[in-house]
LUMDRENGU-369548 format. One line per 8 residues: number of its first residue (from 1); their letters; for each residue x, y, z of C-alpha. Coordinates in Angstrom, 3 decimals. Layout:
<rs>
NUM> A> X,Y,Z | ...
</rs>
This chain:
<rs>
1> XXXXXXXX> -32.374,-46.548,-39.991 | -31.599,-48.846,-42.412 | -31.321,-47.872,-45.528 | -34.220,-48.526,-48.313 | -33.863,-49.556,-51.693 | -36.880,-49.993,-54.112 | -36.835,-52.217,-56.782 | -38.787,-53.614,-59.486
9> XXXXXXXX> -39.065,-57.218,-58.614 | -42.150,-58.086,-61.526 | -44.323,-56.620,-64.233 | -47.886,-56.922,-62.976 | -50.283,-57.102,-66.144 | -52.473,-53.640,-65.594 | -52.873,-50.324,-66.941 | -50.201,-48.437,-66.696
17> XXXXXXXX> -51.924,-45.048,-64.897 | -53.041,-47.520,-62.670 | -50.430,-48.804,-61.539 | -48.495,-45.972,-61.328 | -51.330,-44.969,-58.768 | -51.152,-47.797,-56.856 | -47.379,-47.795,-56.525 | -47.843,-44.296,-55.307
25> XXXXXXXX> -50.379,-44.823,-53.029 | -48.339,-47.662,-51.580 | -45.283,-45.530,-51.024 | -47.699,-42.817,-48.858 | -49.265,-45.749,-47.032 | -45.782,-46.752,-46.211 | -44.712,-43.268,-45.322 | -48.079,-42.476,-43.228
33> XXXXXXXX> -47.058,-45.924,-41.273 | -44.256,-44.513,-40.051 | -44.188,-43.398,-36.657 | -41.646,-40.439,-37.186 | -41.374,-37.707,-39.795 | -40.369,-38.850,-43.325 | -40.382,-37.842,-46.934 | -39.473,-38.872,-50.068
41> XXXXXXXX> -38.206,-35.924,-52.563 | -36.551,-35.383,-55.676 | -34.794,-33.335,-57.585 | -35.991,-30.954,-60.065 | -34.171,-27.801,-61.776 | -31.888,-28.445,-58.928 | -34.826,-27.829,-56.546 | -36.136,-30.174,-54.072
49> XXXXXXXX> -39.494,-31.327,-54.607 | -41.776,-33.381,-52.151 | -42.948,-36.639,-53.360 | -44.753,-38.223,-50.792 | -44.822,-37.348,-46.807 | -46.773,-38.328,-43.783 | -48.574,-35.809,-41.623 | -45.701,-35.528,-39.237
57> XXXXXXXX> -42.944,-34.510,-41.835 | -45.396,-31.949,-43.269 | -45.997,-30.244,-39.713 | -42.187,-30.620,-39.032 | -40.314,-29.289,-42.600 | -42.937,-27.383,-44.513 | -43.578,-23.993,-45.342 | -46.261,-22.489,-43.988
65> XXXXXXXX> -49.235,-21.770,-46.201 | -50.496,-18.124,-47.021 | -53.225,-17.762,-44.586 | -55.361,-15.384,-47.144 | -55.766,-18.184,-50.004 | -59.510,-19.354,-50.509 | -60.367,-22.647,-50.701 | -60.486,-22.968,-54.125
73> XXXXXXXX> -57.167,-21.604,-54.479 | -55.761,-23.419,-51.446 | -52.316,-25.515,-53.111 | -52.305,-29.051,-51.216 | -48.695,-29.542,-52.560 | -46.305,-29.598,-49.435 | -43.433,-27.438,-49.603 | -40.263,-27.402,-47.731
81> XXXXXXXX> -39.318,-24.655,-45.351 | -37.057,-22.167,-47.519 | -34.323,-22.972,-44.938 | -34.295,-26.801,-45.443 | -34.221,-25.785,-49.245 | -31.105,-23.737,-48.953 | -29.115,-26.391,-46.588 | -29.976,-28.714,-49.302
89> XXXXXXXX> -28.437,-27.076,-52.041 | -25.285,-28.093,-50.209 | -25.954,-31.768,-50.377 | -23.337,-33.594,-52.647 | -24.654,-34.523,-56.392 | -23.680,-37.877,-55.678 | -24.515,-39.276,-52.191 | -22.739,-42.732,-51.199
97> XXXXXXXX> -23.127,-41.757,-47.399 | -26.461,-40.098,-45.740 | -26.155,-36.460,-45.930 | -26.917,-34.812,-42.352 | -27.305,-31.587,-41.208 | -28.832,-29.618,-37.644 | -32.021,-27.559,-38.343 | -34.096,-25.419,-35.905
105> XXXXXXXX> -37.608,-24.632,-37.043 | -38.427,-20.995,-36.853 | -41.375,-19.209,-35.461 | -41.933,-21.890,-32.785 | -43.274,-20.961,-29.456 | -40.883,-23.696,-28.246 | -37.441,-24.163,-29.490 | -36.465,-27.489,-31.277
113> XXXXXXXX> -33.894,-28.988,-33.068 | -33.968,-31.759,-35.361 | -30.906,-33.574,-37.397 | -32.112,-33.908,-40.916 | -30.549,-37.025,-42.615 | -30.679,-37.529,-46.242 | -30.339,-40.691,-47.775 | -30.558,-41.577,-51.512
121> XXXXXXXX> -32.715,-44.410,-53.334 | -32.443,-45.438,-56.325 | -36.162,-45.429,-58.182 | -36.762,-46.879,-61.601 | -40.337,-46.703,-61.429 | -40.094,-42.817,-62.149 | -36.346,-43.100,-63.583 | -34.941,-40.775,-61.078
129> XXXXXXXX> -33.024,-40.606,-57.875 | -35.550,-40.536,-54.990 | -33.937,-39.479,-51.355 | -35.387,-40.597,-48.099 | -35.499,-37.489,-46.008 | -36.103,-38.026,-42.024 | -36.248,-34.805,-39.422 | -35.026,-36.536,-36.046
137> XXXXXXXX> -36.164,-35.012,-33.241 | -32.949,-33.681,-30.786 | -34.566,-31.293,-28.839 | -33.796,-33.420,-25.332 | -30.549,-34.073,-26.066 | -30.061,-30.040,-27.410 | -31.454,-29.157,-24.282 | -29.315,-31.418,-21.810
145> XXXXXXXX> -26.508,-29.928,-23.842 | -27.438,-26.721,-23.042 | -28.409,-27.532,-19.333 | -24.809,-29.291,-18.788 | -22.822,-25.969,-20.588 | -24.493,-23.972,-18.038 | -23.488,-26.223,-15.355 | -19.800,-26.149,-17.095
153> XXXXXXXX> -19.631,-22.587,-17.308 | -21.486,-20.886,-14.661 | -20.720,-20.780,-11.135 | -23.747,-22.602,-8.984 | -23.578,-20.067,-5.904 | -23.490,-16.486,-7.871 | -25.014,-17.477,-11.461 | -21.617,-15.624,-12.335
161> XXXXXXXX> -19.568,-17.350,-15.241 | -17.036,-19.312,-13.888 | -13.327,-19.438,-14.456 | -14.190,-21.701,-17.527 | -16.948,-19.508,-18.865 | -14.865,-16.387,-17.814 | -12.113,-17.599,-20.268 | -14.801,-18.645,-23.121
169> XXXXXXXX> -15.496,-14.703,-22.746 | -12.094,-13.891,-22.917 | -11.167,-15.925,-25.978 | -13.781,-14.851,-27.564 | -12.831,-11.008,-27.079 | -9.074,-11.922,-28.504 | -10.115,-13.503,-31.395 | -12.436,-10.638,-32.338
177> XXXXXXXX> -9.201,-8.163,-31.423 | -8.451,-5.606,-33.837 | -6.513,-3.409,-31.691 | -9.035,-0.725,-31.642 | -10.992,-1.789,-28.854 | -8.501,-2.528,-26.125 | -9.813,-3.990,-22.832 | -8.278,-5.248,-19.202
185> XXXXXXXX> -9.151,-8.065,-16.722 | -9.228,-6.997,-13.439 | -8.814,-9.335,-10.833 | -9.910,-8.866,-7.330 | -9.589,-11.356,-4.023 | -11.190,-10.835,-0.372 | -8.350,-10.412,1.963 | -10.403,-11.748,5.129
193> XXXXXXXX> -12.631,-14.350,3.504 | -10.822,-17.371,4.755 | -11.130,-16.078,8.446 | -14.974,-15.150,8.054 | -15.302,-18.444,6.702 | -13.249,-20.349,9.281 | -15.196,-18.219,12.490 | -18.803,-17.811,11.068
201> XXXXXXXX> -19.087,-21.147,8.558 | -19.942,-21.599,4.939 | -23.316,-20.716,5.235 | -22.103,-17.145,6.243 | -19.718,-17.388,3.554 | -21.169,-18.487,0.837 | -24.347,-15.293,1.824 | -20.559,-12.727,1.399
209> XXXXXXXX> -19.708,-14.458,-1.981 | -22.998,-13.539,-3.340 | -23.323,-10.012,-1.732 | -19.841,-9.342,-3.060 | -21.245,-10.778,-6.856 | -24.023,-7.872,-6.027 | -21.811,-5.331,-5.244 | -19.216,-5.474,-7.989
217> XXXXXXXX> -22.221,-6.031,-10.761 | -23.414,-2.868,-9.222 | -19.915,-0.738,-10.161 | -19.979,-2.072,-14.001 | -20.968,-0.042,-17.104 | -23.045,-1.964,-19.583 | -20.707,-4.279,-21.627 | -18.332,-4.915,-18.852
225> XXXXXXXX> -18.492,-8.854,-17.862 | -18.023,-10.239,-14.302 | -17.357,-13.460,-13.421 | -16.326,-15.560,-10.387 | -12.566,-16.947,-10.995 | -11.885,-18.678,-8.079 | -12.681,-19.570,-4.279 | -12.715,-15.753,-2.738
233> XXXXXXXX> -11.748,-13.919,-6.353 | -13.488,-12.621,-8.885 | -12.961,-10.758,-12.151 | -13.548,-8.199,-14.520 | -13.737,-7.740,-18.212 | -13.304,-4.268,-19.097 | -13.691,-2.446,-22.108 | -10.998,0.303,-21.839
241> XXXXXXXX> -13.210,3.550,-23.769 | -10.645,5.528,-22.647 | -7.769,4.003,-21.993 | -6.530,2.724,-18.775 | -7.997,5.560,-16.549 | -11.250,3.204,-16.624 | -9.250,0.498,-15.052 | -8.394,3.214,-12.250
249> XXXXXXXX> -11.803,4.516,-11.859 | -13.438,1.239,-11.520 | -10.956,-0.084,-8.805 | -11.954,3.365,-7.192 | -15.433,2.696,-7.545 | -15.512,-0.969,-5.860 | -12.847,-0.100,-3.195 | -15.897,2.205,-2.499
257> XXXXXXXX> -18.332,-0.086,-2.760 | -16.366,-2.693,-0.544 | -15.664,-0.098,1.753 | -19.331,-0.277,3.722 | -19.792,-3.347,5.503 | -22.037,-6.125,5.242 | -24.399,-7.387,7.293 | -23.657,-10.690,7.566
265> XXXXXXXX> -25.695,-13.320,10.912 | -26.936,-10.099,12.689 | -23.084,-8.641,12.330 | -21.454,-6.121,10.198 | -18.415,-7.210,8.732 | -16.325,-4.886,6.767 | -14.324,-7.001,4.019 | -11.509,-5.784,1.897
273> XXXXXXXX> -9.957,-6.487,-1.060 | -7.021,-6.495,-3.290 | -7.336,-5.791,-6.899 | -4.678,-6.158,-9.808 | -5.472,-5.745,-13.396 | -3.450,-6.848,-16.544 | -3.990,-4.995,-20.172 | -4.418,-6.487,-23.384
281> XXXXXXXX> -1.470,-6.557,-25.794 | -0.315,-8.489,-28.938 | 1.522,-10.803,-26.097 | -1.722,-12.395,-25.467 | -2.760,-15.300,-27.569 | -5.142,-17.078,-24.862 | -7.139,-16.577,-22.369 | -5.347,-18.025,-19.446
289> XXXXXXXX> -2.086,-15.520,-20.378 | -4.755,-12.389,-19.539 | -6.002,-14.126,-16.305 | -2.565,-14.852,-15.047 | -0.846,-11.675,-15.539 | -3.958,-10.135,-13.529 | -3.463,-12.665,-11.027 | 0.107,-11.967,-11.151
297> XXXXXXXX> -0.825,-8.104,-10.198 | -3.243,-9.182,-7.620 | -0.488,-11.277,-5.976 | 1.889,-7.372,-5.720 | -1.322,-5.850,-4.673 | -1.864,-8.083,-1.457 | 1.494,-7.248,-0.365 | 1.578,-3.649,-1.359
305> XXXXXXXX> -2.509,-2.923,-0.169 | -2.503,-0.601,-3.163 | -4.189,-1.179,-6.851 | -1.683,-2.859,-8.745 | -0.762,-3.790,-12.432 | 0.863,-6.123,-14.497 | 4.572,-5.584,-15.779 | 5.451,-7.223,-18.538
313> XXXXXXXX> 7.988,-9.793,-18.381 | 6.994,-11.104,-15.026 | 5.156,-14.037,-16.137 | 8.459,-15.224,-18.306 | 10.555,-14.691,-14.994 | 7.603,-16.950,-13.339 | 8.195,-19.544,-15.515 | 11.851,-19.253,-15.476
321> XXXXXXXX> 11.091,-19.486,-11.357 | 9.103,-22.786,-12.484 | 11.879,-24.169,-14.670 | 14.477,-23.651,-11.855 | 12.407,-25.192,-9.291 | 11.720,-27.965,-11.485 | 15.640,-28.575,-11.994 | 16.198,-27.843,-8.594
329> XXXXXXXX> 14.029,-30.765,-7.351 | 15.887,-32.805,-9.883 | 19.231,-31.604,-8.473 | 18.530,-32.699,-4.995 | 17.042,-36.254,-5.642 | 20.017,-36.928,-7.576 | 23.007,-35.193,-5.760 | 23.774,-32.980,-8.319
337> XXXXXXXX> 24.684,-30.370,-5.654 | 27.610,-29.572,-3.595 | 28.623,-27.896,-0.364 | 31.857,-25.471,-0.354 | 33.398,-24.657,3.024 | 34.400,-21.111,4.066 | 36.833,-21.036,6.522 | 36.173,-18.766,9.882
345> XXXXXXXX> 39.414,-17.191,11.046 | 40.762,-16.226,14.264 | 41.435,-12.555,13.201 | 44.666,-12.346,15.436 | 46.369,-16.016,15.141 | 44.863,-16.078,11.515 | 43.872,-19.930,12.648 | 41.255,-21.754,11.164
353> XXXXXXXX> 38.402,-22.148,14.183 | 35.688,-23.458,11.810 | 33.727,-23.893,8.108 | 30.512,-22.690,7.053 | 28.763,-25.124,4.735 | 27.686,-23.281,1.418 | 25.322,-25.081,-1.380 | 26.201,-24.811,-4.629
361> XXXXXXXX> 24.813,-25.772,-7.915 | 26.373,-26.260,-11.097 | 23.840,-26.533,-13.520 | 24.064,-29.104,-16.251 | 23.025,-26.391,-18.999 | 23.122,-23.105,-17.622 | 26.158,-23.400,-15.377 | 26.768,-22.255,-12.162
369> XXXXXXXX> 23.525,-20.622,-10.410 | 24.197,-18.423,-7.719 | 22.734,-19.466,-3.860 | 21.257,-15.606,-4.221 | 18.889,-17.255,-7.330 | 17.987,-20.896,-6.550 | 17.870,-20.159,-2.227 | 14.492,-18.152,-2.594
377> XXXXXXXX> 13.456,-20.514,-4.860 | 13.632,-23.320,-2.638 | 12.305,-21.590,0.322 | 9.539,-20.512,-1.601 | 8.813,-23.987,-2.825 | 9.340,-26.057,0.219 | 12.252,-27.350,-0.767 | 14.502,-25.909,1.605
385> XXXXXXXX> 13.671,-28.713,3.979 | 14.957,-31.610,1.726 | 18.162,-29.131,0.586 | 18.797,-28.245,4.296 | 18.549,-32.199,5.437 | 21.248,-32.765,2.411 | 23.278,-30.053,3.852 | 23.232,-31.133,7.208
393> XXXXXXXX> 23.995,-34.645,5.997 | 26.580,-33.698,4.008 | 28.598,-31.627,6.254 | 28.272,-34.342,8.597 | 30.094,-37.023,6.203 | 32.571,-34.496,5.181 | 33.813,-34.188,8.924 | 34.023,-38.108,9.473
401> XXXXXXXX> 36.323,-37.871,5.972 | 38.484,-34.897,7.325 | 39.157,-37.259,10.825 | 39.846,-40.510,8.413 | 42.769,-38.627,6.756 | 43.980,-36.880,9.801 | 44.001,-40.297,11.614 | 42.148,-38.320,14.605
409> XXXXXXXX> 38.850,-36.220,15.485 | 39.440,-32.681,14.120 | 38.774,-30.005,16.453 | 36.452,-28.239,13.799 | 32.903,-27.259,13.967 | 30.973,-26.784,11.121 | 28.185,-24.151,10.915 | 25.261,-25.009,8.602
417> XXXXXXXX> 22.132,-22.968,7.607 | 18.737,-23.513,9.091 | 16.142,-21.701,7.434 | 12.708,-20.550,9.202 | 10.457,-23.036,7.135 | 13.045,-26.114,8.666 | 12.270,-24.349,12.175 | 9.061,-25.089,11.855
425> XXXXXXXX> 8.523,-27.917,9.742 | 11.349,-29.927,10.102 | 11.930,-32.293,12.966 | 15.771,-31.222,13.498 | 16.450,-32.819,16.606 | 15.532,-36.252,15.481 | 17.662,-35.158,12.145 | 20.265,-34.533,13.852
433> XXXXXXXX> 20.311,-37.242,16.093 | 19.629,-39.802,13.633 | 22.777,-38.202,11.496 | 25.144,-38.582,14.494 | 24.049,-42.017,15.478 | 24.612,-43.094,11.367 | 28.226,-41.853,11.627 | 29.180,-41.385,15.696
441> XXXXXXXX> 29.298,-37.877,15.230 | 29.168,-35.339,18.618 | 26.966,-32.696,18.120 | 29.949,-30.388,19.728 | 31.106,-30.036,16.378 | 28.274,-28.828,14.851 | 26.735,-25.076,14.456 | 23.446,-24.322,13.635
449> XXXXXXXX> 23.158,-20.940,11.699 | 19.799,-19.195,11.850 | 18.734,-15.728,10.579 | 17.575,-13.440,12.817 | 14.111,-12.846,10.659 | 13.572,-16.624,11.074 | 14.330,-16.295,15.506 | 11.965,-13.650,15.571
457> XXXXXXXX> 9.212,-14.753,13.355 | 8.985,-17.892,15.385 | 10.370,-16.845,18.779 | 8.760,-19.872,21.032 | 9.569,-22.641,18.426 | 13.181,-20.763,18.244 | 13.706,-21.158,22.038 | 12.586,-24.368,22.112
465> XXXXXXXX> 14.809,-25.703,18.873 | 17.926,-23.945,20.479 | 17.309,-25.439,24.273 | 17.344,-29.312,22.653 | 20.595,-28.314,20.221 | 22.405,-27.122,23.580 | 21.650,-30.043,25.410 | 23.042,-32.120,22.082
473> XXXXXXXX> 26.297,-30.031,22.433 | 25.357,-27.573,19.225 | 26.323,-24.347,19.133 | 23.364,-21.831,17.465 | 24.974,-18.820,15.628 | 22.371,-15.736,14.464 | 23.396,-15.314,10.900 | 22.500,-11.215,8.998
481> XXXXXXXX> 22.455,-9.556,12.586 | 21.389,-6.557,11.650 | 19.798,-6.892,8.623 | 15.884,-7.713,9.949 | 13.843,-6.481,12.427 | 15.286,-7.679,15.750 | 14.932,-6.047,18.815 | 18.044,-5.806,21.450
489> XXXXXXXX> 16.050,-7.370,23.774 | 15.795,-10.523,21.867 | 19.622,-11.419,22.219 | 19.025,-12.154,26.078 | 15.882,-13.781,25.537 | 17.172,-16.378,22.905 | 20.235,-18.387,24.032 | 22.517,-17.815,21.003
497> XXXXXXXX> 26.510,-18.830,21.089 | 27.197,-16.628,18.335 | 26.416,-13.205,16.460 | 27.384,-13.013,12.784 | 27.673,-8.819,11.902 | 26.081,-8.838,7.899 | 28.528,-7.863,5.727 | 26.571,-4.495,4.833
505> XXXXXXXX> 28.075,-2.844,7.877 | 31.509,-3.774,6.998 | 31.867,-2.981,3.666 | 32.472,0.730,3.703 | 34.076,0.416,7.296 | 37.207,2.075,6.274 | 35.458,5.014,5.531 | 32.500,5.192,7.093
513> XXXXXXXX> 32.396,6.284,10.989 | 29.218,5.648,11.382 | 29.680,1.967,10.487 | 32.431,1.952,12.616 | 30.655,2.903,15.617 | 27.948,0.497,15.082 | 30.018,-2.324,14.755 | 32.243,-1.808,17.629
521> XXXXXXXX> 28.673,-1.751,19.833 | 27.379,-4.990,18.319 | 30.781,-6.293,19.855 | 30.616,-4.907,22.819 | 27.137,-5.781,23.612 | 27.751,-9.413,22.464 | 30.665,-9.710,24.418 | 28.772,-8.216,27.681
529> XXXXXXXX> 26.400,-11.131,26.881 | 28.980,-13.816,26.498 | 28.412,-14.409,22.755 | 31.139,-14.664,20.391 | 30.854,-12.318,17.481 | 31.543,-13.328,13.625 | 32.293,-10.742,10.894 | 31.339,-11.801,7.574
537> XXXXXXXX> 32.876,-9.970,4.253 | 36.385,-9.388,5.355 | 37.939,-8.452,1.693 | 40.999,-6.165,2.389 | 43.598,-5.754,5.050 | 42.510,-2.598,6.263 | 39.117,-4.370,7.404 | 40.598,-6.898,9.184
545> XXXXXXXX> 42.764,-4.703,11.138 | 39.684,-2.636,12.128 | 37.971,-5.569,13.266 | 40.757,-6.681,15.165 | 41.184,-3.342,16.676 | 37.225,-3.691,17.394 | 37.948,-6.764,19.576 | 35.861,-9.303,17.242
553> XXXXXXXX> 35.784,-12.958,18.060 | 36.104,-14.555,14.576 | 35.796,-13.212,10.702 | 35.351,-14.963,7.346 | 35.243,-13.421,4.328 | 37.439,-13.393,0.495 | 40.450,-11.751,2.256 | 40.970,-14.788,3.945
561> XXXXXXXX> 39.877,-17.571,1.850 | 36.854,-18.112,-0.937 | 34.389,-20.886,-0.643 | 36.553,-24.192,-1.012 | 35.939,-27.699,-1.708 | 36.115,-30.257,1.027 | 39.573,-31.790,-0.216 | 40.695,-27.897,-0.628
569> XXXXXXXX> 38.995,-26.841,2.870 | 41.002,-29.406,4.910 | 44.266,-28.754,3.326 | 43.681,-24.949,3.844 | 42.729,-26.291,7.183 | 45.881,-28.396,8.029 | 48.432,-26.013,6.602 | 46.898,-22.662,8.376
577> XXX> 47.087,-24.902,11.805 | 50.067,-26.956,11.570 | 52.078,-25.146,14.392
</rs>
């Protein structure tokens, strides 16, 4: 809207009163001709007074007349609505640009929204500053914003607040937290939802989600709020009137409600749920902290099949773990890891028969990081696959370097660990063939170590991989035997070559007769099946003597040597095997 400046451009020879009436009539006609509400106002005694306005403005912005006035008492003066008068009190004394504010006329059947725009105009005729006041109808825009807000904050299927909307509820609670109204967030996950969705279709899955939302709503008290925070996850904002007992009572109600089967597609389907919760405390600054904590507890609940509460410090540990994952990814890409080689010894001749390749990581800022810390991170994140490939490649190239130093092909086997994830997802055959072609290495100098848990988890895949590896001349070793859940019958099923007896059996070998008996039984059984045994964790001469008496084939441990860098490992080999 262009600004209007009314100026005197000439003087007519006329009666001043008549001239004033003419100008006033012209101004009123001008406003009446406008197709939108408009008024000219002045301030007298710091109060806004309407000089001229059109009917549209009067309809929008004027105060309602008293209904009990008689015809003779009727006041035709247009008075601004008190709310507008109050809003104009905040207007700066001198306006260099239009003053704007939003206003909703009260007492109307339909909600209307106006943007009031006030522009200063000098009026030398009356010797005062006039203000052009324009109410701009923004109702349609406001309704669109409300509709979009609803779509953004509401789940279209259940009608519940979605994750964004639920987070807004939490943010409001956090902002008003005074320490006297404790709250908790409960996270709920439907255990078999994906199977139902896959087997019965997405429409039935949607029907289940709506039914679950209704049941959960019935479990709430007045003031508690329910939201859908994920595909098959719901969140409850719970006010704690009686401490954490409120959470446990609510969790029991939810479990009881969910125990009743749902009628889906003419079938009765029982759906279990996992429940985890977090409590509001001084650490919480934003809603995502509270939600994240509840979902961490929910993850534990899925594993334990019990209602779980978040333990302070877990989020920090997860952040550290994620940071470690990021650094590990970079270390693998940049070649910042290295292999250490622990000798595998014949306990009788003390000659070296091979090495186990062990990944080591010297972090630039944190220093050496234990494999017990970064290997689980690699397995959880999938980095174990590139890490495993790197270890295979590095160990094969190291053997090639050793051969060059010795001047001939050394009869050394290097054992490389293979994870369950590698066994399932990586094409080990192609990886090893490709590496062998690059360096001309015979597979007979390589041993793959697989944990018994990996072998048992994927038995058919394991047997297939083992048979293929044997065709390439590669030996297979079952690592950490005795720590998992294997059946002895699997030793006959899996065509393994070596059995590594876990160090947990060896630690108290000198004092524990039961450990001696178990170790003897394992060695005897393996010998019967023509499987060589390797005992891990030998740290004393007494343990070395015991395993020799028991008939173990090979051993490794700090008693013989710690894991060595590649150059020290070949020197150790040459010294131990010089005769």
